[in-house]
C-alpha positions as CSV (number, residue, x, y, z in Angstrom):
1,M,95.7,29.2,52.6
2,V,94.5,32.6,51.8
3,S,95.3,35.5,54.1
4,P,92.5,37.4,55.6
5,L,94.0,40.4,54.2
6,Q,94.0,39.0,50.7
7,S,90.2,38.7,50.7
8,G,89.5,42.0,52.5
9,V,88.6,45.7,51.5
10,A,90.0,48.6,53.2
11,L,88.4,52.0,53.3
12,I,90.7,54.7,54.4
13,V,89.6,58.3,54.8
14,G,92.3,60.9,55.2
15,T,94.9,59.6,52.6
16,G,97.1,62.9,52.5
17,P,100.8,62.6,52.6
18,G,101.3,60.5,55.8
19,L,99.8,57.7,57.6
20,G,96.7,57.4,55.6
21,S,98.7,56.9,52.3
22,A,101.2,54.6,53.9
23,L,98.4,52.3,55.2
24,A,96.7,52.3,51.7
25,R,99.9,51.2,50.1
26,R,100.6,48.5,52.6
27,F,97.1,47.0,52.5
28,A,97.4,47.0,48.5
29,Q,100.7,45.2,48.7
30,A,99.0,42.6,51.0
31,G,96.4,42.0,48.1
32,M,93.5,43.9,49.7
33,A,91.1,46.0,47.7
34,V,91.6,49.6,48.8
35,A,89.2,52.6,48.7
36,V,90.6,55.9,49.5
37,A,89.1,59.2,50.5
38,A,90.4,62.7,50.7
39,R,89.9,66.4,49.7
40,N,92.8,66.6,47.2
41,A,91.8,65.0,43.9
42,E,95.2,65.2,42.3
43,K,96.8,63.4,45.3
44,L,94.0,60.8,45.3
45,D,94.6,59.8,41.7
46,G,98.2,59.6,42.0
47,L,97.7,57.4,45.1
48,I,95.2,55.1,43.4
49,K,97.8,54.5,40.4
50,E,100.2,53.6,42.9
51,I,97.7,51.1,44.6
52,N,96.8,49.6,41.3
53,A,100.3,49.1,40.4
54,L,101.0,47.3,43.6
55,G,98.3,45.0,42.8
56,G,95.5,46.1,45.0
57,G,92.4,47.0,43.3
58,G,91.6,50.6,44.0
59,S,89.0,53.3,43.8
60,T,88.8,56.9,45.0
61,L,86.1,58.9,47.0
62,R,86.3,62.5,46.9
63,L,85.2,64.5,49.9
C-alpha cells in the first residue's frame, strides 16, 4: 500500500535554518516531492541538493 505522503507534494515557504528546512527534509525522506521557497538562494540550493539526495524530488522558488 502506498502512503499518502509518498504520492504527495509539499510546498514549504520560509525554509531558512530551522523548522521549514527540517520539514522539507522529513517530507523528502517520506518520499514526497518538495518545493521550497526562501529569500536566500545559496541556502535554497544546498537544501534542494539534500532533498534530492534523500529521494524526494525537489525544486526551488526564490522570493
